[in-house]
SEMISE-699762 format. One line per field, with one value per residue: residue number from 1; residue in three letters; chain; y negated, x negated, z negated of N, C-alpha, C in turn. Coordinates in steps of 0.1 Angstrom, whole numbers, plus 5000, padded with zeros to 4 digits. Each point is the difference from the previous one (the first is absolute). Layout:
BEGIN
num c(NUM ...)
residu c(ALA ...)
chaine c(A ...)
n_Y c(Y ...)
n_X c(X ...)
n_Z c(Z ...)
ca_Y c(Y ...)
ca_X c(X ...)
ca_Z c(Z ...)
c_Y c(Y ...)
c_X c(X ...)
c_Z c(Z ...)
# end
This chain:
BEGIN
num c(1 2 3 4 5 6 7 8 9 10 11 12 13 14 15 16 17 18 19 20 21 22 23 24 25 26 27 28 29 30 31 32 33 34 35 36 37 38 39 40 41 42 43 44 45 46 47 48 49 50 51 52 53 54 55 56 57 58 59 60 61 62 63 64 65 66 67 68 69 70 71 72 73 74 75 76 77 78 79 80 81 82 83 84 85 86 87 88 89 90 91 92 93 94 95 96 97 98 99 100 101 102 103 104 105 106 107 108 109 110 111 112 113 114 115 116 117 118 119 120 121 122 123 124 125 126 127 128 129 130 131 132 133 134 135 136 137 138 139 140 141 142 143 144 145 146 147 148 149 150 151 152 153 154 155 156 157 158 159 160 161 162 163 164 165 166 167 168 169 170 171 172 173 174 175 176 177 178 179 180 181 182 183 184 185 186 187 188 189 190 191 192 193 194 195 196 197 198 199 200 201 202 203 204 205 206 207 208 209 210 211 212 213 214 215 216 217 218 219 220 221 222 223 224 225 226 227 228 229 230 231 232 233 234 235 236 237 238 239 240 241 242 243 244 245 246 247 248 249 250 251 252 253 254 255 256 257 258 259 260 261 262 263 264 265 266 267 268 269 270 271 272 273 274 275 276 277 278 279 280 281 282 283 284 285 286 287 288 289 290 291 292 293 294 295 296 297 298 299 300 301 302 303 304 305 306 307 308 309 310 311 312 313 314 315 316 317 318 319 320 321 322 323 324)
residu c(MET LYS LEU PHE GLU PRO LEU LYS ILE LYS ASN THR THR LEU LYS ASN ARG ILE VAL PHE PRO PRO THR TYR THR CYS MET GLY VAL ASP SER GLN GLU ALA VAL GLU TYR TYR ALA ALA ARG ALA LYS GLY GLY ALA ALA ALA VAL ILE VAL GLU GLY THR ASP VAL ASP LEU PHE LYS ALA GLU GLY PHE PHE GLU LYS VAL SER LYS LEU ALA ARG ALA ILE ALA GLU GLY GLY ALA ALA PRO ILE LEU GLN ILE ARG ALA HIS LEU PHE ASN GLU SER ASP GLY VAL TRP VAL SER GLU ARG PRO GLY MET ARG GLY ILE THR THR GLU GLU LEU GLU GLU SER ILE GLU ALA PHE GLY TYR ALA ALA GLY MET ALA GLU LYS ALA GLY PHE ILE GLY VAL ASP ILE HIS GLY ALA HIS GLY PHE LEU LEU ASN MET PHE PHE SER PRO ILE GLN ASN ARG ARG ALA ASP LYS PHE GLY GLY SER PHE GLU ASN ARG MET ARG TYR GLY LEU ASP ILE VAL SER SER ILE ARG LYS ASN VAL SER GLU ASN PHE ILE VAL SER TYR ARG HIS THR PRO VAL GLU TRP ALA ASN GLY GLY TYR THR ILE GLU ASP SER VAL ARG PHE ALA ARG VAL LEU GLU LYS ARG GLY VAL ASP LEU MET ASN ILE SER PRO GLY LYS SER ASN THR GLY GLU ILE ALA GLU PHE ALA ALA PRO VAL LYS LYS ALA LEU GLY ILE PRO VAL LEU THR VAL ASN GLY PHE ASN ILE PRO GLU ASN ALA GLU LYS ALA LEU THR GLU GLY LEU CYS ASP LEU VAL GLY ILE GLY ARG ALA LEU ILE ALA ASP PRO GLU PHE PRO SER LYS LEU GLN ASN GLY ARG GLU GLN ASP ILE VAL ASN CYS ILE ASP CYS ASN LYS LEU CYS TYR GLY ASN ILE ALA VAL GLY LYS PRO VAL SER CYS VAL ARG HIS LYS LYS)
chaine c(A A A A A A A A A A A A A A A A A A A A A A A A A A A A A A A A A A A A A A A A A A A A A A A A A A A A A A A A A A A A A A A A A A A A A A A A A A A A A A A A A A A A A A A A A A A A A A A A A A A A A A A A A A A A A A A A A A A A A A A A A A A A A A A A A A A A A A A A A A A A A A A A A A A A A A A A A A A A A A A A A A A A A A A A A A A A A A A A A A A A A A A A A A A A A A A A A A A A A A A A A A A A A A A A A A A A A A A A A A A A A A A A A A A A A A A A A A A A A A A A A A A A A A A A A A A A A A A A A A A A A A A A A A A A A A A A A A A A A A A A A A A A A A A A A A A A A A A A A A A A A A A A A A A A A A A A A A A A A A A A A A A A)
n_Y c(6374 5008 4988 5002 5012 5005 5000 5012 4994 5012 4992 4994 4994 4999 4988 4999 4998 4988 4999 4991 5001 5006 4988 4997 4994 5003 5006 5012 5013 4993 4993 4989 4995 5011 4998 4987 5001 5009 4992 4990 5008 5002 4988 4999 5011 4998 5013 4998 4996 5001 4998 4989 5004 5007 4994 5013 4993 4994 5013 4999 4991 4992 5003 5009 5009 4990 4994 5011 5002 4987 5003 5012 4994 4990 5009 5007 4989 4998 5012 4999 5011 4997 4998 5004 4993 5010 4994 5005 4998 4988 5011 4991 4995 4990 5012 5001 5003 5012 5005 4998 5006 4988 4996 4998 5012 5001 5013 5000 5000 5012 4995 4991 5009 5008 4989 4998 5013 4999 4990 5007 5011 4993 4994 5011 5005 4990 5003 5013 4999 4993 5012 5003 5003 4994 5007 4991 5011 4990 5008 4987 4996 5010 5001 5000 5004 4990 4993 5005 4998 4989 5009 4988 4997 5011 4997 5002 5004 4993 5003 4987 5007 4998 5011 5004 5011 4997 4996 5010 5004 4989 4999 5013 4997 4989 5007 5010 4990 4994 5012 5001 4987 5006 4996 5011 4991 4997 4991 5009 4988 5004 4989 5003 4996 5003 4989 5003 4990 5008 5000 5002 4996 4998 5010 4999 5009 4992 4989 5008 5005 4988 4995 5011 4998 4987 5005 5010 4990 4995 4996 4989 4991 5002 4990 5001 4995 4996 4997 4990 5003 4991 5011 5007 5012 4995 4999 4997 4994 4995 5001 5002 4990 4993 5004 4997 4990 5003 4990 4990 4994 4991 4991 4993 4987 4988 5000 4989 5008 4997 4998 4995 4994 4996 4997 4994 4995 4995 4997 4997 4988 4995 4998 4992 4988 4997 4990 4995 4996 5009 5007 4997 5001 5011 4997 4993 5003 5008 4992 4991 5009 5005 4988 5003 4995 5008 4992 5004 5011 4997 5001 5010 4991 5009 4989 5007 4988 5002 5011 5007 4989 4999 5013 4997 4990 5010 4997 4997 5012 4996 4991 4998 5011 5000 4996 4988)
n_X c(4929 4991 4995 5006 4994 5012 5003 5004 5005 5003 5010 4988 5004 4987 5003 4990 4987 5006 4993 5009 4988 5000 5003 4994 5011 5001 5009 4997 5002 5004 4991 5007 4989 5001 5013 4998 4991 5007 5011 4991 4993 5012 5004 4987 5006 4997 4995 4991 5006 4988 5010 4993 4990 5010 4999 4999 4995 4996 5002 4994 4994 5007 5008 4990 5009 5008 4990 4996 5013 5000 4989 5005 5011 4993 4992 5010 5006 4988 5004 4996 4994 5009 4987 5003 4989 4999 4998 4991 5005 4995 4996 4995 4988 5008 5005 4987 5003 4996 4995 4988 4999 4997 4988 5007 5003 5013 5001 5005 5011 5000 5006 4991 4992 5006 5001 4988 4998 5008 4993 4990 5005 5002 4988 4995 5008 4997 4988 5003 5006 4988 4998 4990 4992 4992 4991 4991 4995 4997 4992 4998 4988 4999 5013 5010 5008 4994 5002 5012 4998 4994 4990 4997 5012 5003 4999 5012 5006 5011 5013 4998 4991 4987 5006 4996 5005 4994 4989 5005 5002 4995 4992 4996 5000 4994 4993 4999 4997 4993 4995 5001 4996 4995 5005 5003 5007 5000 4993 4991 4994 4988 4997 4989 4990 4994 4993 4993 5008 4995 4987 5006 5011 5005 5002 4998 4992 4998 4999 4994 4994 4999 4997 4993 4996 4997 4995 4994 4997 4999 4987 5005 4992 4988 4998 4990 4996 4989 5001 4991 4987 4993 4992 5010 5003 5008 5007 4988 5007 5008 4990 4991 5007 5000 4988 5001 5008 5013 4997 5007 4990 5002 4993 4992 4997 5000 5014 4994 4991 5010 4988 4998 5012 4999 4988 5003 5011 4993 4990 5012 4994 5011 5011 4996 5001 4994 5007 4991 4987 5000 5008 4990 4990 5005 5012 4999 4989 5008 5010 4992 4994 5011 5003 4987 5002 4990 5002 5012 4993 5005 4987 4999 4995 5006 5007 5011 5001 5010 4993 4989 4996 5011 5000 4987 5007 5007 4995 5012 4999 4990 4999 4987 5004 5007 5009 4994)
n_Z c(5361 4994 4999 5012 4997 5000 4987 4999 4989 4996 4995 4997 5010 4999 5004 4991 5001 5001 4989 4994 4996 4988 4999 4989 4996 4987 5006 4995 4999 4990 5008 5003 4995 4992 4999 5001 4991 4993 5000 4999 4991 4995 5001 4995 4996 4987 5000 4990 4989 4995 4991 4996 4992 4996 4988 4997 4989 5011 5004 4988 5008 4993 5010 4996 4997 4996 4994 4995 4997 4997 4994 4995 4998 4995 4994 4996 4996 4996 4998 4987 4998 4990 4995 4988 4999 4993 4988 4992 4988 5002 4994 4991 5001 5005 5004 5001 5013 5001 5011 4995 4988 4996 4997 4990 5006 5000 5002 5012 4993 4996 4989 5000 5002 4991 4992 5003 4999 4989 4997 5005 4995 4989 5001 5003 4990 4992 5004 4999 4989 4998 5007 4991 5011 4992 4992 4997 4994 4992 5006 5005 5005 4993 5004 4991 5010 5007 4988 5000 5013 4995 5001 5006 5005 5005 4987 5004 4989 5004 5003 4998 4994 5003 5002 5012 4997 4988 5007 5006 4987 4995 5010 4998 4987 5004 5009 4991 4992 5009 5004 4986 5004 5011 5011 5006 5007 4987 5006 4996 4999 5002 4994 5006 4992 5012 4996 4990 4994 4990 5000 5012 4995 5013 5007 5013 4997 4989 5008 5009 4990 4995 5012 5000 4988 5003 5012 4994 4993 5012 5001 5007 4994 5005 4991 5009 4988 5005 5013 4998 5000 4994 5000 4996 5005 5010 4989 4996 4991 5009 5009 4989 4995 5012 5001 4987 5004 4997 4991 5004 5006 4991 5007 4993 5004 5007 4997 4995 5003 5009 5006 4988 5000 5013 4997 4988 5006 5011 4991 4996 4997 5005 4993 4990 5004 4989 5004 4992 5000 5010 4992 4992 5009 5006 4994 5011 4993 4994 5000 4997 4992 4996 4999 4998 4988 5002 5011 4996 4997 4989 5004 4992 4993 4992 4998 4998 5006 5008 5003 5000 5006 5006 5003 5002 5004 5004 5012 5006 5005 5007 5010 5002 5007 4989 5009 4997)
ca_Y c(5001 5008 4991 4997 5012 5002 5011 5004 5005 5004 4996 4987 4999 4987 4996 4999 5005 4989 4998 4989 5006 4992 4989 4991 4987 4990 4995 5008 5007 4996 4986 4997 4998 5013 5005 4994 5004 5014 5001 4995 5010 5010 4995 4999 5012 5011 5011 5001 4990 5005 4989 5001 5008 4996 5007 5008 4996 4988 5004 4999 4986 4996 4993 5003 5010 4993 4992 5009 5005 4990 5001 5012 4997 4991 5007 5009 4992 4995 5011 5008 5009 4994 5009 4993 5005 5000 5002 5002 4989 4998 4999 4995 4998 4990 5007 5009 5013 5004 5014 5008 4993 4995 4991 4988 5002 5013 5006 5001 5012 5010 4996 4988 5006 5007 4990 4994 5009 4999 4987 5001 5006 4991 4989 5006 5002 4987 4994 5006 4993 4987 5000 5004 5014 5007 4993 5003 5000 4993 5008 4996 4988 4999 4997 5010 5014 5003 5002 5014 5009 4997 5006 4990 4992 5009 5008 5005 5014 5006 5007 4991 4997 5011 5007 4994 5003 4991 4987 4999 5003 4988 4998 5011 5000 4989 5004 5009 4992 4993 5009 5003 4989 4994 5010 5008 4992 4989 5002 4997 4998 4998 4992 5006 4996 5013 5002 4992 4986 4996 5010 5013 5009 5011 5001 5001 5014 5000 4993 5009 5010 4994 4998 5013 5003 4990 5005 5011 4995 4993 4988 5001 4991 4996 4987 5000 4986 4996 5011 5001 4992 4987 5002 5013 5001 4998 5012 5011 5007 5005 5012 5013 5002 5003 5014 5010 4999 5001 4988 4988 4992 4986 4995 4986 4995 5000 5001 4987 5001 5010 5011 5009 5007 5009 5011 5009 5008 5009 5011 5008 4998 4996 5000 4986 4990 4989 4987 4990 4985 4996 4997 4988 4989 5000 5011 5006 5007 5013 4998 4993 5010 5010 4993 4995 4986 4999 4986 4992 5004 4991 5010 4999 4996 5006 4989 5003 4988 4998 5013 5004 4988 4995 5010 5000 4989 5001 4993 5008 5003 4992 5002 4988 4999 4996 4986 4993)
ca_X c(4991 5004 5004 5014 5008 5008 4996 5011 4997 5013 5011 4997 4991 4993 5000 4986 4990 4994 5006 4995 4997 5003 4990 5005 5004 5002 5013 5010 5008 5014 5002 5004 4988 4995 5009 4997 4986 5000 5009 4993 4991 5009 5005 4989 4998 4994 5010 5003 4995 4998 5000 4989 5001 5010 5000 5012 5009 5008 5013 5009 5003 5013 5000 4989 5005 5007 4991 4991 5009 5000 4987 5000 5009 4993 4990 5007 5007 4989 4996 4990 5003 4995 4995 4996 4989 5003 4988 5001 4998 4985 4992 4987 4992 5006 5010 4993 5004 4993 5003 4995 4995 4986 4997 5009 5012 5006 5004 5015 5004 5007 5015 5001 4998 5012 5010 4996 5004 5014 5003 4998 5011 5012 4998 5002 5014 5006 4995 5008 5013 4999 4999 4987 5000 4989 4992 4986 4995 4987 4990 4988 4992 4996 5011 5002 5000 4986 4991 5003 4994 4986 4994 4993 5009 5009 4993 5011 4999 5013 5003 4998 4986 4991 4998 5005 5014 5006 4999 5010 5013 5009 5005 5009 5012 5008 5006 5010 5011 5006 5007 5012 5009 5003 5006 4990 4994 4993 4985 4991 4986 4990 4988 4989 4987 4994 4987 5000 4997 4987 4993 5000 5007 5005 4996 5010 5005 5009 5012 5006 5006 5012 5010 5006 5009 5011 5009 5008 5009 5011 4997 5003 4991 4988 4996 4986 4994 4997 4998 4986 4991 4997 4991 5003 5009 5014 5008 4990 5005 5014 4999 5000 5013 5008 4997 5003 5014 5010 5009 4993 4990 4998 4988 4997 4986 4994 5009 5004 4995 5008 4993 4996 5012 5003 4989 5002 5012 4998 4991 5006 4994 5011 5013 5006 4989 5004 4994 5004 4997 5004 5014 5001 4997 5010 5010 5004 4988 5004 5009 4992 4991 5008 5006 4990 4998 4988 4994 5008 4998 4992 4991 4993 4985 4992 4994 5005 5002 5014 5007 4994 4996 5012 5004 4990 5003 5014 5009 5005 4992 5002 4989 4995 5004 5014 5002 5006)
ca_Z c(4988 4988 4989 5001 5000 4988 4991 4991 4987 4995 5009 5005 5012 5001 5014 5005 4990 4992 4987 4992 4987 4988 4998 4991 5006 4989 5002 4992 5010 4998 5003 5013 5007 5003 5010 5013 5003 5005 5012 5012 5005 5006 5013 5009 5007 4992 4999 4986 4991 4986 4991 4991 4988 4991 4988 4999 4990 5005 5003 4988 4997 5005 5012 5009 5010 5010 5008 5008 5011 5010 5007 5008 5011 5010 5007 5009 5011 5008 5009 4995 4989 4987 4990 4988 4992 4985 4993 4986 4993 5000 4987 5003 4988 4991 4992 4991 5004 5012 5004 4989 4989 5001 4989 4999 5008 4999 5012 5002 4993 5009 5001 5009 5014 5003 5002 5013 5011 5002 5005 5015 5006 4999 5009 5014 5002 5002 5012 5011 4999 5005 5014 5005 5005 4993 4991 5001 4987 5000 4994 5006 4997 4986 4992 4990 5005 5005 4989 4995 5009 4999 4988 4993 4992 4992 4991 4991 4995 5001 5013 5011 5002 4999 5013 5012 5000 4990 5005 5011 4995 4999 5014 5005 4993 5005 5012 4996 4994 5011 5008 4993 4999 5013 5010 5007 5011 4995 5002 4989 5005 4989 5004 4993 5004 5002 4993 4988 5003 4994 4993 5005 4991 5007 5014 5009 4998 4989 5005 5009 4992 4993 5010 5003 4989 5001 5010 4994 4989 5006 5007 5014 5007 4993 5003 4996 5000 5014 5009 5004 4992 5006 5012 5007 5012 4997 4995 4996 4988 5003 5009 4994 4994 5011 5005 4990 4997 5010 4999 5006 4992 5003 4995 5002 5000 5013 5011 5006 5014 5006 5006 4989 4996 5011 5000 4988 5002 5012 4996 4990 4987 4991 5008 4999 4996 4992 5005 4990 5002 5013 4999 4991 5009 5010 4998 5013 5006 5007 5011 5010 5006 5008 5012 5008 4997 4992 5000 4991 4986 4991 4994 4987 5002 4989 4991 4986 4993 4995 4997 4988 4993 4993 4990 4989 4991 4996 5009 5010 5012 5012 5010 5006 5014 5001 5003 4989)
c_Y c(5009 4991 4997 5012 5002 5011 5003 5006 5003 4996 4986 5000 4986 4997 4999 5005 4989 4998 4988 5006 4992 4990 4990 4986 4989 4993 5006 5006 4997 4986 4999 4998 5013 5006 4995 5005 5015 5002 4996 5011 5012 4995 4999 5013 5012 5011 5001 4988 5005 4988 5002 5007 4994 5008 5008 4995 4988 5004 5000 4985 4995 4992 5004 5009 4992 4992 5009 5007 4990 5001 5012 4997 4991 5007 5009 4993 4994 5011 5009 5009 4994 5011 4992 5007 4999 5003 5001 4986 4998 4998 4994 4996 4990 5006 5009 5015 5004 5015 5009 4991 4995 4989 4988 5002 5014 5005 5000 5014 5010 4997 4988 5005 5007 4990 4993 5009 5000 4986 4999 5007 4991 4989 5005 5002 4987 4993 5006 4993 4986 4998 5002 5015 5008 4991 5004 4999 4994 5008 4997 4989 4998 4996 5013 5014 5004 5002 5014 5010 5000 5007 4990 4992 5010 5010 5006 5014 5007 5006 4991 4996 5013 5007 4993 5002 4990 4986 4997 4999 4987 4997 5010 5000 4988 5004 5009 4992 4993 5009 5004 4990 4994 5011 5007 4992 4987 5002 4996 5000 4998 4993 5004 4994 5013 5003 4991 4986 4995 5013 5015 5011 5012 4999 5001 5015 5002 4995 5009 5011 4994 4998 5013 5003 4990 5004 5011 4995 4992 4987 5002 4992 4997 4987 4998 4986 4999 5012 5001 4992 4987 5001 5012 4999 4998 5014 5012 5007 5005 5013 5013 5003 5004 5015 5010 5001 5003 4989 4988 4993 4985 4995 4985 4998 5001 4999 4986 5000 5012 5012 5010 5009 5011 5012 5010 5009 5010 5012 5009 4999 4996 4999 4986 4991 4988 4987 4989 4986 4995 4996 4989 4988 4998 5011 5007 5007 5013 4997 4992 5010 5009 4993 4993 4985 4998 4986 4991 5004 4990 5010 4996 4997 5005 4990 5003 4988 4999 5013 5005 4988 4995 5010 5000 4989 4999 4992 5009 5002 4991 5003 4986 4998 4995 4985 4993 4994)
c_X c(5006 5006 5015 5009 5008 4994 5012 4994 5013 5010 4998 4991 4994 4998 4986 4991 4995 5008 4994 4997 5003 4989 5006 5003 5000 5014 5011 5009 5015 5003 5005 4988 4994 5010 4996 4986 5000 5009 4993 4991 5009 5004 4989 4996 4993 5011 5005 4994 5000 4999 4990 5003 5010 5001 5013 5010 5009 5015 5010 5003 5013 4999 4990 5005 5007 4990 4991 5008 5001 4987 5000 5010 4994 4990 5007 5007 4989 4995 4989 5005 4995 4996 4994 4988 5003 4987 5004 4999 4985 4995 4987 4993 5006 5011 4993 5003 4992 5004 4995 4996 4986 4999 5010 5013 5005 5004 5015 5004 5007 5014 5002 4999 5013 5011 4997 5004 5015 5004 4997 5012 5013 4998 5002 5014 5007 4995 5008 5014 5000 4998 4986 5001 4989 4993 4985 4994 4986 4990 4986 4993 4997 5011 5003 4999 4986 4990 5002 4993 4985 4994 4992 5009 5008 4992 5009 4998 5013 5002 4998 4985 4991 4998 5006 5015 5008 5000 5009 5014 5009 5006 5010 5013 5009 5007 5012 5012 5008 5009 5013 5010 5004 5006 4989 4993 4993 4985 4992 4986 4991 4988 4988 4987 4992 4987 5000 4995 4987 4994 5001 5007 5007 4997 5012 5005 5009 5014 5008 5007 5012 5011 5008 5011 5012 5010 5009 5010 5012 4997 5002 4991 4988 4995 4986 4994 4988 4998 4986 4992 4997 4992 5004 5010 5014 5007 4991 5005 5013 4999 5000 5014 5010 4998 5005 5015 5009 5010 4992 4991 5000 4987 4998 4985 4994 5009 5006 4996 5008 4993 4995 5012 5003 4990 5003 5012 4998 4991 5006 4994 5011 5013 5006 4988 5007 4993 5005 4998 5004 5015 5003 4998 5011 5010 5004 4989 5005 5008 4992 4990 5008 5005 4990 4997 4988 4994 5008 4998 4991 4991 4995 4985 4992 4994 5004 5004 5014 5008 4994 4996 5012 5004 4991 5003 5015 5010 5006 4991 5004 4988 4996 5005 5015 5001 5007 5013)
c_Z c(4990 4989 5000 5002 4987 4992 4990 4987 4993 5010 5006 5012 5000 5015 5006 4989 4991 4987 4994 4986 4988 4997 4990 5006 4990 5003 4991 5010 4999 5003 5015 5009 5005 5011 5013 5006 5006 5012 5012 5006 5006 5014 5010 5007 4993 4999 4986 4993 4986 4991 4989 4987 4990 4988 4998 4990 5004 5003 4988 4997 5006 5013 5010 5012 5012 5009 5009 5011 5012 5008 5009 5012 5011 5009 5010 5012 5009 5010 4995 4988 4987 4991 4988 4993 4985 4993 4985 4993 4998 4986 5004 4987 4991 4992 4989 5003 5013 5003 4989 4989 5002 4989 5000 5007 4998 5013 5001 4994 5011 5001 5009 5015 5004 5004 5014 5011 5002 5006 5015 5006 5000 5011 5015 5003 5003 5013 5012 5000 5005 5015 5006 5005 4994 4990 5003 4986 5000 4992 5004 4993 4985 4991 4992 5005 5005 4989 4994 5008 4998 4988 4992 4990 4991 4992 4989 4996 5001 5014 5012 5002 4999 5014 5012 5000 4991 5005 5012 4994 5000 5014 5004 4992 5004 5013 4997 4994 5011 5008 4994 5000 5013 5009 5008 5011 4996 5001 4988 5005 4987 5005 4992 5006 5001 4994 4988 5003 4994 4993 5005 4992 5006 5015 5010 5000 4989 5004 5009 4991 4993 5010 5004 4989 5000 5010 4995 4990 5006 5007 5015 5008 4991 5005 4995 5002 4991 5009 5004 4990 5007 5013 5008 5012 4995 4996 4996 4988 5002 5007 4993 4993 5010 5004 4990 4998 5011 5001 5007 4990 5005 4994 5004 5001 5014 5012 5005 5015 5007 5005 4989 4996 5010 5000 4989 5003 5011 4996 4989 4986 4989 5009 5000 4996 4993 5004 4991 5004 5014 5000 4990 5009 5010 4998 5013 5008 5007 5012 5011 5007 5009 5013 5009 4998 4991 4998 4990 4986 4992 4992 4986 5002 4988 4990 4985 4992 4993 4999 4986 4991 4991 4989 4988 4990 4997 5009 5011 5012 5012 5010 5005 5014 5001 5002 4988 5003)
# end
């Protein structure tokens, strides 16, 4: 199966094409509970484990480096490549701050953005020292970096807004800052939602154009999320990005069914598949599949009750299929 062929990125050889994608756990990445949770997915056969979105400012907190180092070590010892997703501090309406100025809210200042760009570089450098082989920049799903790319959300008049080039700037400058703070073989991934999450603000063509510039700036892996629309073909949005780039493309959405993953890989629509809920239901999904033990897989039933359901109310992620 193509699903179990290795893939080399920089100096890291991934043992197969299955990635456990970044998914919020409500455990905190510096807890023992998180160590055990992520280590189980590594031991279960995933080639890489991407730890959930982590605020870049956390690396300045006392004791955080030591705890997250333990997490990276546990994932690596479990047999998977540890990657940390890093995100900007979450400005939101309760702070009275937004991407652009709007009634009752001020826009993030240029100085704050410059500080954020430096913080990404610092966090990536610390992540490498902690034992992660790469970072995944969270630029998807309507979060801050994605808002800067959106012409609907980004109405700024400074160098970070207005033209297409300016709306790319925040993400591109973050990539440059990271590359200055890490080694040559450290993997930089960028997670991007390929079409506007609401109101049709940008197109797949815009995303392909952005991905090309990200590659030139130093991104080693494009993480496309979601890979398909609710009614579309598997990897429909990843395929144009894959075709345009010389770097590997990871995508998610629809790969809980192994046949879908194999089809997307075999047809060259992507290079890696992110499998989330199936590995929440059964951490050993990859190894059971590879060893011909499909009948032993605890399959996800798409109920969303204790995975997304728990997260929605601030409880640690779980699954109704887990034995009590």
